[in-house]
N, C-alpha and C positions, 0 to 999 in steps of 0.2 A: 784823637789823642789816645794812644794806647797805654795800657798799664802793664808793666813788666815786673818780674820777680827781682827783688833786690838781692844781688849775689852776696852782698856783705852779710845778709841774714843767714846764708847757707855756708859760710866759711867756718872751718874749725879755728877757734881763737889761737893766735900766735903766742907761743911761749917765750918768755924772756930767757936770755942766755943763762942767767943765774937764778935758780929757784931752789927752794928747800925740797929735797927728795923725801917722799913719804912711802917707803916700800910696804909698810904694814897695811896701809889703805889700798895700795895698788893690788896687794895680794887678795884683799877682800873683794875687790871688784872683779878680779880674774875668777875667783871662786864662784861669783854670782852668775857666771855665764852658763851655769846649769839651769838657771831659772829664766823667767820672762821679763821681769821689771826691776829696775834700779830706781830708788828714790833718794836723791841727795838733797836733804832739807835742812836749811839753817838760815839765820838772818844774813843781811848783807855784810860782806867783808870777811867771810870765813874761808875764802879760797875754794869755793865749790867748783867754779868753772875751771880754775887752774888745775885742780886735782883731776878732773875728767879729761881735760886736754892732755895732761901729762900721761894719763893711763892710755889714751888712744895712741899717743906717740910710741908707746912700748908694745902695743897690741898688734897681732898679725891679722886681725879681722878688719874687713872694710867698714868704714864708718861714715855716717852722714850727720850733719849738724843743722839745727834750726833754732835761731835766736828769736824768741817771741817778744812782742810788745803790745801796747794797748790797741794798736790798729788791727791786730789779729783776732779781735773779739767778734769774728764773723765766721759762722760755720763753714761756708764755702771757701772763704779766703784761707781759713786754717787748713782745709783739705788740699787746696791748691798748693800752698807752701809745703805741706806734708809730702805731697807727691813730688814737688820740685826737689826736696831734700833726698828722696829716694833715687831720683835721677842722677844725683851726684855719685851714686854707686853703680847704677845700671841705667845708661842713657835712654835705652828704648823701652823702659818699663812704663806701664800706665797708659797705653794708647786708648783703651776703652774708657778709662776714668777721665782722661783728658777730653775725650769726645763728649762725655756726659756733662762735665763741668762747663764746656764751651757751648753746649746745645742751646738753641733758642729758648727751649722750655725744658730746663734740667729736670731729670727724674727726682723722686724723693731721695732723702739722705740715705735711707737704708739700701736703696738700689746702688748708689755710688759706693757706699762702704763695702758692700758685698763684692763688687767688682775690684775694689782696692785690696781686699783680703786675698782674692784670687790672684791678683798681680803680685802681691808680696810672696805668695806661695811659689811663684816661678823662680825665685832666687835660688841658686844652686847651693851656695855656701852661707854659713851664718854671718850676720852683719849686725852692727850697732847703730841705733838711731837715737840722737840726743835732742831733747826738747829743753832748751835753756830758758830761764826766766818764766817758767810755766805759771808762776803766781800772777803774771799779767793777765791771765785768762780768767774771766769771771762770768762768761755766758754759759748757763747750764747745758745747752744743747751741745757745746763743744766737749764738755765733760762726758756727756752721753755718747758722743761719737767715739771718744777715746776708750770708754768702757766697752763699747761694741768691739773695737779693734783688739782690746786686751782679751775679751771673752773668746774671740775667734782668731787669736794671734797665731800665725804660722810659727813653727818651731825655729825657722831660720832667723826671725827678727828678735832682737833684744832691745828693749826700750829703756832709755835713761831719762828721767825727769829731774831737772835741776830747778829748785824752787825755794822761796823763803818761807812757805807754809805748806802743809800737807794738802795735796789736791783732793777733791771730793770724788775719788775713784774707789774701786772695789779692793782697797788695800787689805782689809781683814781677811777676805777670802783668799787672796794670793799669798798672804802671810801664812795662813793655815795650811796651804798646800806646799809651802816651801819654795814658792816661785818668786819671792820678793827679797831683794837685798836693800837694806836701809843704812845710810850713813848720815848721821845727824850732828847737831851742834857740838855735843860733847866729844864725838869722834874727830871733828875737824879742828878743835882747839889745838894750838901749838903746845907741845910739851916743853919742858925746860930746855932740853937739848935743841929742840927745833927753834925755840925763841933765840937761843944763843947763836945758832947758825944763821938765822935770818938777820939779826941785828948786826952781827959782826961781818959775815961774808957777803950777804946780799946787799945790805944797806951801808956797809963800809964804816961802821962805828967801832971805836976802840973803847969798849965798856968792860968794867970789872964784873966778875960773876955775881957780886952782890947787886950791882945796878941792873943786870939782866934779870935777876930774880925778882927785884922790885917791879920792873916793868911787866914781867910775866904774871905776877900776882895781881897787879892793878888792872891789867887788861884781860885777865883770865884767858890768856892764849888767843885773844881776838886779833886776827891777823891785820885787819884794817887799822885797828887801834895802834898796833905796834908800828905799822908803816907810817901813820900820821905822826906818832911820837918821834920816830927816826927823822922824818922830814923837818919837824919842828926843832929838833936839837941841832940841826945844821946851822941855825942862826943864833944859837945860844952860846954866850960866853961861859956861863956857869951851868954846865950840863948836869953836874951832881945835884945842884940846888933845884934845877928844873925837874929832875926825876923824883926828888924827895917831895916836891909840891904837887906832883901828878896824882890826882885822886878824884873820886866821884863816880857817878853812874856812867854807863857806857854812852848814853845820849849826851850827857854833859861833856864827857871826854871828847866825843865826836865833834860837837859844836866848837869846843874850845880849840881843839887841834886843827880843824879845818880853817878856823879864823886865823890861827897862827901861820899856817901854810900860805893862805891867801895874802895876808899882809906882808909877807916877805917878797912878793913879786913886784916887778917894776910897774909904774902906772900904765905903760903901753900893754903889758901882758894882762894886767887886771881888766882893762877895758876890753881886750880881746876875749878874755874868759867870760865876762858878763854878757857881751853881745852874742857870742856863739853858744851860750848855754840854752838858748831856745831850741837848738837843733838836737835831734835824736842821734844823728850821725854827722860826722865832720869830714870834709875834704878841703883841700887847699882852695880850689875855685869857688866852692860854696861859701866858705868862710870869707873869702875876698869880697863876694857879693853882699853878704849880710853885714859884715863889719866895715864895708867901704874902705878897704885897704888893699895892699898888695903883699906878696911873699908870705901868705898864710901857711903854705905848705912847709916852708922852712921852720916857722914858729911851732907848728904841730910836731915836727921831728925833734925840735929842741925840748919841748915839753915832755915828750916820751923819754928822751935820754935822761931828763931830770927826775924821772919816775913820778911825775906829778899827776897821778890818777887819770892818765889818758891811755886808752887801750887800742892797739891796732886791730883792725878787723880783716885785713887781708895781707898776704905775703908781700905785696908791692908797697905797703904803707901808703895807699891812696886814701883809704877810709879809716876813721878812728871813731871812738866814742869816749865820753867822760865816764868815770866810775859813777855808779848810781848815787852813792853818798855825796860825792863831790858836787855833782850837778844839782842836787837838791839845794845845797847851800848857795850855789851861784845864782839859781833862779830866785831864791829868796832875796838875795842882795840886789838882783836886777830890779825886782818889784819896788824896792825902796830907794832906787837910784833915780837920777834925772834923765836917764836914757829912755827914749820913746820906744817902748816895746812893740807897739803896733807897727811902726815903720820897719822894725827888724823882721817881723813876720811877713809883711808885704814883700820885702826884698827876697826873703826865702821862698815865698810862693812864686814869685816871678822866675827865680832861678830854676825851681823844680818844673814849672810849666815849660820853660825854654828847653829843658832836658827830658821832656816827655815822661815825667813822673807825676801823673795826675793826683794820686792819693795824697802825696805829701804837699802838693801845690794847694789842694783843697783844704787840708788841715790847717795850713798856715794862713790861708785867706780867712778861714773861719776864726782863727785865733786873733787875727788882726781886726775882726769885725768889718772887713771890707766886703759888704754884702753884694755889691755889683760884681766884683771879681769872683766871689764864692759861688753865686748863683750861675754865673756864666760857666765856670769850670765844672760845676756839678752837672749842669745841663749838657755839656759836651761829652761827659763820660758815664752818666748814670745808666744808660741803656746797657752798656757792657757789663756793669756790675750787677744789674738785675738779671741779665742772661746767665751770668756765672753763679747766680744765687747768693751773692754777698749782700743779703738783705739787712743785716744788722749794721753793716758799714753805711749803707745808704740812709737808713733811718737815723743813725747817729748824726750824719751830716744835717739832715733836714730839721732835726730837733734843736739844732743850734741856730737855725735861720728864723728870723721873726715870722710869725704866722701870717701877718698881713702881706709879706712879700711872696709867700707861697700861694696865697689866694689870688694875688694880682697877676700871676703868670700861669694860666691853665696848663700849658704843656709841661712846665716845670712842676706844677702841683700834681699832675696826673701820675708822674713817676713815683711821687711819694705815696699816692693812694695805692698804687700797685705793690709797692714794697710792704705797706701795711697789710694788704689783702693776702699776699703770699706768706706773710708771717703769722696769719691767723688773727690779726687785729681788725676784724671786719667792722666793728662799731666805729672806730676812729676813721676808717676809710670811707664808710658810708656817709658820714657827716660831710666830708670833703666832696664826695661824688654828688650829693644832693645840691651843694652850693654850685658846682660847675654845671650841673644840669639846668639850674635856674638861670645862670648867666649865659648859657650857650644855645638859647633857642634859635638864634640866627646863625649858628656855627655848626653845620652838619658834621664836619669832621670831628669836632670836640664831642658832640652828642654820640657819635659812633664809638669813640674811645670810652666815654662814660658808660654806654650800654654794654660794651665788652667787659668792663670791670664789674658792673652790676650783675651780669650773667655769671661771672666767676664766683662772686660773693654768694649768689643765690644757690649755686651748686654746692658750695661748701656747707650751706645750712640745710641742704636737702629739699629746697623749694623748687621742684622740677618744673612746674608750670611757669614760674617766673624766669627760670633758666631759658626755657624755650622762647618766651616772649622777648626777653632782652637779647638773646642770641640772634633771633630773626631780625630784630630792629638794628642790631649792630651790623649784620651782614648787608643790610640795605644801605646803611650810612657810610660804612668804611670804604675807602678807595680800593679799587681792584688791585692796585700795586702794593697795598699794605699786606704782603703775604704772611708775615709773622703773626699779625693780629688775626687775620682771617683764618689761619691754620688753628690757632688756639681756640677761637670761638667755635669753629666747626667741629673740633675734636670734642669739646665739652657738650656741644649740641648733639652730636652723634651718640655719645655715651648715654645721655639722658633719653634720647629716642629709643635706644636699645632697652634700657632698663624699664622704660614705660611700655615696651612691647610694640612700639611704632616702627616695625621693621621696614615697611615700604619707604619711610622717610629716613631711616638709619642708613640704608644701603647707599643712596647717592651721596649722603653726607660723608660717610667714611671714604667713599671713592674720592671725593673732593679733598678730604684731609690728606689722603695718600699723595695726591698730586701736589698739594701745597707743601707737604712735609719734605718731599723730594726736592722741590724748588728751594726751600729754605734750609735744607740739609739737617732737618730735625729728625734724627734717627729714632728717638723714643716715640714721637708722635706717629712716625711711619709704621713702626712695629705694632703699636696699639691699634692703628687703623686696620692693618692687615689682619690682626687677630680677630677684631670685632666684625670685619667684613665676613670672615669665615664663620664666625659664630652666628651672624645674621643668616647666612646661607643655610647652616644646619637648622636653625630655628624655623626657617621656611620649608625645610624638608630636603635640602640639597646636600646630602652627606658626602657624596663622592667628590664633588668639586671642592668642598670645604676641606676634606682630608688632604687632597693634593696641595691646596694652598698652605695649610698648616705645616705639612712636612717640609715645604720649601722655607717657611718662616723659621722653623727651629734649626734648620741647616745653616741659614745665613744670618741668624740674629745674634750670634756671639754669646756673651754671658749676661745679657740684659735680663734682670729679674722679671720683666713683664712677660717673658717667655713661659713663666709659670702657667699662665692662662692657656697658652698654646698647647702645652703638654696635657693639661687637664682636658681640653677640648678634644685632642686626639684620643685620649683615654676614653672619653665619653662616646666618641664615634666607634672605636674598636669594641667597646662594651656593647653597643647596640648591634654590632655585627657578630657578637658572640666570640670575638677573638680576644679571649680573656687574658692571655699571656701578654699580648701587646698592650692591652688596656692597663694591666698592672704595672708594666714597665714605665709607661708614660705618667701614670699616677704617681709613682715613686719619684720620678725625675722632677715633676712639678712640686711635690712636697719637699724634696731636698732643696730646691731653689728657694722656696718660700720660707723654709726654716732657716736657711742661711741668711736670708735678707731680713728676717725678723718680722715679716708681714703676717700678722695674726689672721687678718681677714682672708688672705690667700690660703693660709694653712687650714682654716676652717673649711674652705671649699674642697681642699684635698681630702680631708677626713670624711666629708659627705660622700665623695666619690668612692673612697675606700670602703665605706659601709655598704654601698650598692654592689661593689665587686665581691665582697665577702658573702653577701646574700646569694649572689650568682654561684658562688663556690659551695654553697650550703653550709657555710661557717656562721651560724646564727649567733653564738656567743661572741665571736669576733666582731660581727656587725653591730651587736648591741653595745660593745665596748667603744666602737668608733662613734656611735650615736651619742654616747655619754660624753665623749671627747668634744664633739661639736657643740654640745649643750654648754659645756664649760667655756669653750672658746668664744661663743657668740654672745656672752652676757654683756660685753662692753659695746656691742653694736646695736644698730637700730632694729625696729620691729620686724622688718622683712628678713633680715639675717637670722634673727632668733626664730621666726616662724619656719624657716627652712629646716632648722635643726629639729624643731618639734615635729615637722612633717616626716623627717627621717626616722625619728623615734616611732611614730605611728606606723610607718611602712615596715619597719623591722618587726614591730609587734604583730602586724597582720601576717607577715611571712612566718612567724612563729606560732600562729594560730591563736594569739591572745587578743581576741576582739575587744574585750573589756579595757585592757591597757591602751589599745589603739584609740578607743573612744575617748579616754581621758586626755590623751595627747591632742586629739583632734579638736577638743573643746577649747584648747589654749591657742589655737591658730586663728589669729584675727586678720592676717594679711592673705591676699589671694596669691599664694606662691606654691611652689612644688620643689621637691628635692632635685629633680632633673634640671640641669642648667639650661637645657634647650627649650624648656617650656616653664621656666620658673615663674613667669608672670601670669600663669593660669593654674589655679589649685585643683588637683584631682583627688586629694586625700579624702575629702568628705564623700565623694562618689564611691571610692574604693571601700570605705567603711560601711556605707549603706548596702553595698553588694554583699559584703561579708556578713552583715546582719540579716540578709535575706529580704531587704526592703527594695525590691526592684522598681516599684513605682516612684518612690522618692529619688532613687538613683537616676531613673530616666529623666526626671524633671531637672535635676542638677546638670546632667550630661547634655541634655538638649540645649540648655542655656549656654553651657561652655562651648558646645559645638558651633552654635551660631556666632558666638564671640570670636572663636578661633578662626572660623571660615572667613568672617568679615575682615579680620586683621591680617590674614595671610600667614597664620602660624601653622605651617604644614606639619611640622613634627608633632605638635599638640593634637592636630586633627587625627593623625594615625593612632595616637594613644587613646583619644576619646572614642574613636570608632571601635577599637578593641573592647573597651568597657561597655559601649552601647550595645554591642552584640550580646554581651552577657546579661544586660538589663532588658533586652527586647521581650515583648509580650509573647511572640510566637517564634517557633524555630525558623519559619520562612522569613520573617522579618529579620531575625538574627543573621541568617545566612546572607541576606541581601546587604545588610550593613557591613558585615565582615568582608564580603566580596569587594565592596567599594574601598574599604580600608586597604585590603591586600593589593588591589590594583594601583593604589597610590604609593604603597610602600615597597612593592617588589623591585622597581627600578633602582631604588636606593639601598636595598638590602636590609631593611628593618627586621630584626629578629627578637631582641630582648624585650621590646615593648609588648609583644604578644605574650611572651613568657611571664612578664610581670603581671599581666592581667589575671593569671592563675590557671590552674589545671582545668577549670570549668570550660575553657576555650577549646580544649583538645577535640572533643567530639565535633564541634562546629568546624574546626580546621580540617578534620578528616573528611567531613562531608563536602567541604568547599573544594577539596582536592579532586573530587570526582566531577565537579561542575565545569562546563565549558568556559574557557577564558581565564581560568585560574591555573597558573603553572604548577603542576604537581611537585616538581623537585624543589621549588621555593618553599612550599608548605612543608615538604619533608625536612628542609633545613630548620624550620621553626620548631616542628615537633621534636626533632632530634636534640634541640637545645634544652628541652625540659629535662629535669633530673630523672634518674632511673625509676624512682617511685611513681612519678607522674606518668612516665612512658609505659609503665606496667598496665595501665588502664586502656592502652590502645587496642583497638580491634579493627578488623577490616570493614570499612564503611561500605565498600562495593566489592563483591567477589572478583577474583581474577578470572579472566576468560581462559578457555582451554589453551589457546595459543599463547597467552601470557604465562600460563603455568609451564608450558614447554620451554619458552624462552628463559624463564626463571631457573629451571633445572639445568639447562645448558650453561647459563651464565654462572651458576654457582660452582660448576666444575672447571671454570677458568677459560671457557671459549671466548674468543673475541667477537665483535659485532659481525665481522666478515665471515668467521667460521660458523656462527649461529645462522647467518643468512644462507650459507651453503648447505648446512645440515637440514634446514627447514624449507629450502628451495624458495626463498623470498629475497627481496632486495636488501642491501645493507641499510638503506634508509628506513625501510619498514621495520627491520630488527631494532634499529635505534629508537623508533617511535614506541614500540612495545616496551622496551626497557624504561623509557621515559615515563610511560603511563603506569607501569607496575610499581615503579619507585614512588610515585605519587600516592597510589593506593596503599602502599605499605608505610608511608610516612617517613621515608628515608631519603638520603642525599646521593648515595653511590652504590656500586655493586657490593662492596664489603658489608655495608649496613643492610642491604637488601637480603644478603645471604643469612646474616645473623637474625634478622626479623622473621624471615621465612622459617627458620628452624624453631624460633620461639612459638610460632603459630602452627607448627606441624605441617607445613606445606611441602617440605622436602625431607 
């Protein structure tokens, strides 16, 4: 049973042939096109919708309309209809947003909203989007969504909100910026001239100026009151007496006049009005089914012609609705009548089910308290609503069903548990899950579903051991063909494995997620798995393969904000390779995406990376400012995130030579973490501090423990970093060179550079001596030495003198001779010349001919 968008909610309301023209208000609306937002706010019956419809009819701008109601109090449903409204202007808009909303595991709201803003930015010309009856929305998250859209609103979009009360949006800020146009109750009241025009021309009454003035004064220009008065006068013999007696509050006037209008109708029409008042929308066939009659379409058309508070919703006059004020009275009268309201709802539910409109079918089944029908309908459609993220809708249904019925049907109840979990109501969900676990001991499939939900709940609470326990249990119990569940469980398990540093288990888990995500067309899960597969490779030391994977991911991933992490990881790899321009570019791209999506945790990661890049550039004040930014951003997150920020502060302080400040920050780090994303699960801040303090023995103890841990866990990146620091902490130079040689052999194939530079200038003499040792490639060490800043490089000296032949080759090389020309000049083979150049570059600590010439001049060799 599929759910479709009701096109009547997306139709611009039809204007009656005769209406009161209001050019002064139209002019105000036209002037407001210089701003972002229009708010048309007034109680019912002041002509808000009519005014905006009339304005659109005179405007040259494309427009989209969305009529809201109580059923739209679901963030994902609201976004779905918002996008459907945009498609009334541009049919192919929102492909990426559609994919996210329809995904098996939809991404967070901020991800979808960012994509939506990007889609709106693709509109070429300005357009107007109207949200009618916005007062129907009372879910705070929807107001938050709309505030996000207003904050990042592309200049092409002009938003109109029609409401009975001011929405909880950022109106003061927009008002202060001159971006808000407001039309309120006093603006919408009919003036004396407008009252006269309405009563005489539109309603066809022959009234004296005095009688018009009395009605205008008594109704205070309230349009609905004037219309009700006009309808009431049609049945009055003494119109003057009626007008003179017409007084009281607007509520009294409303009740009195609606009663007058209702009592003037025939018994058949009265019965029709009462029976069909349960419906939000009216059509001939639907009314036939509910009222158990025929020819309802003709009666609807007659009611419209009589101006009896019925509003057409489409050009073809297929769908209508009653005016809000009128339907309130009808429903009150229905409740005190002898008509069986439950039977009306049951018939409406059946009609909606037959016409493949499950939401309405469910609402009427619940209103009828027909629990068998309601639970069956909910069970048939709830998966689709959960996949679209319409959690509030689902929870609203279940809250109307007796609890004992939910517990009596585990499959039915598990959907409710998931809706609660996804909305963050883990306490209520856990109570239900414990019950199903108790009764499901002989039902493996149910236990698998319960374990899946419990694993999700544990991850939301940060209980990683329980996540692993319940995920493994779920994967044992869940059927192999339950791809959606197995994908969700495996993704959560893989993320926990990675954050726990269990890389050997993370790798096959993410590979499995990628396979399952492709089978279930879950793009978000697929991208996340690809990124964390690459991240796992880097953490194991495989930079080159990971870089290739991440480049492909960012090229094919579209606008999905999870790509923030892909850009950050590319930046981290290029930083390690000392390709700082590339690293900076990807850091900025990641920060741009995370800022646009509003993901503060991702933003924090970007500023940590930016601090490291600024240290590499020698911009210590800038690095310190970024460290302060991360400290501010991390305050609302857990201990691990806060510890990474403090480790960043300590590392900046050490780079600035402020050992005391670094010590103060290090004392505050309780978690075993590091600034570097690729070995964040093993802290090296303490070891760096001990080395800076000159306590090599204590540093050795810390580093030996870290080395054993990293080696056992397969943290290849961390091993390289630890080996560099262990070389500095070694008791003897021979021990230091041996340790450094092991690290260089590990790191050379993957091109590690900055890890050695971060260890400090104290490593330079050891690197120089390592260049002269057999088995260590001199030009690789030359790249490392060249990455040090000029101040550090000024301490370089020749570890091993150049041979006479190498000096000859150097002199010929610096005057521009090629390898072949050098070989001919010295009567040696080209290969031998190439070997000499390779060796002398290593001894000089450089990477190429140009650097060799510069270094040779610095040392006075040429």
